N, C-alpha and C positions, 0 to 999 in steps of 0.2 A: 436601313427597313426592311425588315423580312417581310416574306411574301406570308400567306395564309396557312399553306401547305405547310410548311414548317414550322409555324406557330402550331399547327395540329399537332405536329410530332412531338415538339419540345413536351404538349400539353400530356399526350401520352408516355412522354419519357418520364417525367414528373410523378405518373402515376406507378410506374414500374419501381423510382426511387421508394416510393410511397410504398408499397406493399413489401420490399425487401427490407425498408428498415422495421419495420414494425414486427415484423416475422423473429427480425434478428432480436429485438427489444423483448418480447412478447408480451405488448402491450402498448397501447397508443390509440388512437382515434383515427380509423379511416375512413369510414362514412363522408365525414366533413372536410374530410381532406380531397378527398378523392372527384368533392363534387365542385371543385373550385378551381381547376387545373385548368382550363381552360382562362379563367379570368385571371389566374400570374399569372400565365405565361402572356398576355397580351399586356401588363402590367408591365412585369419586370422586362420582357422582350421587345416590346412595340414601344410602349409608351412613357414611362415614366423617365425623367432627366434624371441618373444615377450612374456613377462610377465605381465598381468594386473595388479599387486600387486605392479607393480615397471615400468611406464608407460615409467620412462624418462631412463630408464636404457642405460649407453652408447652404448655398443653394439648390441642393438635391430635393425633388421630389421626394415627401414622406407617403409611409404605408402602412396602415395598423392594421393588423388581424384582431379585431376586437372579441373573436372567440377563439381567445387559444389554444383550446383544446385540439384546434383544427393545424396547430404548429408544423409536420410534419411534410403539409402542403408549401409553408413557408419556407424550411430546409429545403426541400429538393428542389428549389427554384432560386434560392438563395446560391447553393451549392451550383448550380447548371450555369448561375450566371456567373460564378469564378470566386463570388464572397469568402467562402473556405475550400478545400480539397473534399471531394468528393469521400473522400475514407471517413471523413467527419459522420457521417450519417450513420455508421454501423456501431457506432456509440450511443445512439439514440437513448434518451432517459436511463443513462448509465452514471454511475456518482462518477464525480471532477469532470463528467462532458459537460464542451459549451451548448450543447442540445437537450436542455431538460423537458420536460412533458409540456409546459407551457414557454413564449418567446419571456428572453431573459437580454434586455436593451444593454445590460453591461459586461454580460459574456459572448455576444454574440453577432457578429461584425456584422452590418446589415439588418440587423433589428433596429428598430425607430421608439418601440416602444413595447417594455415588459407587458403580456395581459393574463388572463385567467379570470378573476371574477367578473362575470358577464355584465356588458355595457361600461363598463369601465375603460373599456378600449375604446371605442364611441367616442366618449367624453371628454379624453386625452386627444383624439384627431379632432374635434371641435377645435379643444383651447390651441393648439399646434393650428391652428387656421387662422383663428383670431390672434397669435400670436404674429403671425405672416401680415396680417393686415396692419396691427402697428406698427410692425415694424417697415413698414412697404418693402417684403420681398414677395418677389414674385412665383415662388414655388406652390406648385396642390401638394394639397393632403387625400389621400385614397385610404379609405376605412372597410374593410371587410366587415359584413355583421352576419350569424347566424338568426334564418327566420325564427326561431325558439327565443331568440337572445332576446328580441324587440318585446319579449312578456315582461322583460325588467323595466322597472319603473323608472330609473336612470338616463335608458334611451331616452324617454320623451324629456324628460329635464333637457338632455343634452342637442333634443332636436330642436326647444324650442330655443333655447341658446341660439344654435346658429343660424337659424332662421333671422331672430331678433337683430342678431347683427349682421345678417347681407354675407353670410361666407359664402361666396360664389368660388371660391378659392378652394372647397369643401365637394369632394364625390364620394359618398357611401354606397356601397354596390351589397345589398342583400341577395348573400344567397339562398333564396328559397327553391327548398328541397322538400319540403311540406312533413320533414320528420324532425324529432329530438329523440332524448334517449330513449322517455318513457312509453315513445309513440308516435301517432299523427299530434300534430299543433292542433288540429282540429278538434284533437279529442283532449287535449290536457289542455290546453285554454287556447280557443279561436286568437287566433291574430288579422283575420279577415273581417274590412276589406284593407289588406296593408297599406296599399294602394293612396286610398281615400283619407286614411290615417295622418298620412304623411302630407298628404295636400292639405290639410287642414290644418298643421302645423308648419306652412307656410311654406314646403318644400318644391322644387321641383323635380317632380317623379318621371321618370322615365322606365320604359319595358324593357326588354330585351333576352333574347334565349341566352342561359349562360355555358351553353357548350357549342355555342357557332361564334367561332372567330370573328367573322363579320359584323356580326349583330352587337358581341362585347364591342368591336372599336366603333360602331356609329355611334353605341351609345353614351360613349366617354365623350366623341366630337360633341352632341347634343350638349351635354353636361358644360362643357370648355365654354359652350356660348352663353349660355345662361347667366344672367348677369343681375347682380344684386339679391340673390338666390341660392343656399346649397341645393344641390341638386341627390337625388339617391335614384340607382339604376337597379330595378328590381327585377334580376336575372331567375328565371326559371333552371329551374338544374334539378339533376336527381340526385338522391345521397348515392353515396357507393360506384358514382359512375364507371364505368368501363370494364367493370368485373360483374358477371352477369349474377354470382350467387350472391354477391351484395348488394346487386340494386332494388333501391327502392325498400331494404332491411332494416329496424331500427335495433335489431341485437345488431348490426355493425357501428355502431356509434360510437362504443368504444370497446371493441376486441381485435385483438389481433390474430391472423390466420397462422395455420401450422404450417410445416413446409410442406405439405400437401397441398396445402390449399395454395400456400404461398405460388408453387411451381403450376399449377392451374391455373392460377390467376395471370402470371407473367407469360403463360403460353397465349391465351386468350390478349391478352395486350399485343405480343407480338404479333400472332395473325392479324389484329386489327392495325397494327403501324405500315403490316405490309399491303394492306388495301386501303388505308386511306392517301 
């Protein structure tokens, strides 16, 4: 098991890889990738039962990034965990690359579900959890949703399904940064009170600081203790976390940094890692 300082260093390292790969590809989604680094650091380096040498082992825990445009943080985590060489990150969104703009389960080791259309990944995660129940398998399923994604009706159909079947092997994590491509969630289509909405759908709701390793770990532990109900962790995060000129700026939802901005971001992250 890694200690909290090491997990934080991994999260910051993921941020550096995200910035580098997006600058190289000249496209992609930095804001919602940078906001989820601590969450994936805990899942991939502390929590999930996985084996990069055997990415399809039957009893592995599953992870679905339902907001598929956040693929860069997943690719950075998979590469750091050893599913494929880091050199592949330079090929993000390139023709013929395994790392396309949205995850491809048939082309990328470690990707459990192809996602892109918002809400469908969450639905698939619910199906995976139900499948485990039917088969009496004891693996757990984790799904990462964007908060803007909860504006999709399919999310609530899936939420109703998961509660109806008591899928306590399912933990959803909401990357709640308050922004989407067109601006604030509260202006585009208000999702508040999101906690009470999931409670009304029969979910065990847990709140956490999405940039605090210990808070995320505690929330996951609470989710695993819940019996007979699915759990969702409402993780408060900052879009663009770690790069000051990207933080809380909706314009960085889907824009790549220039080489000058890349260098500025990497220097900022380097200083951050020295201070952690």
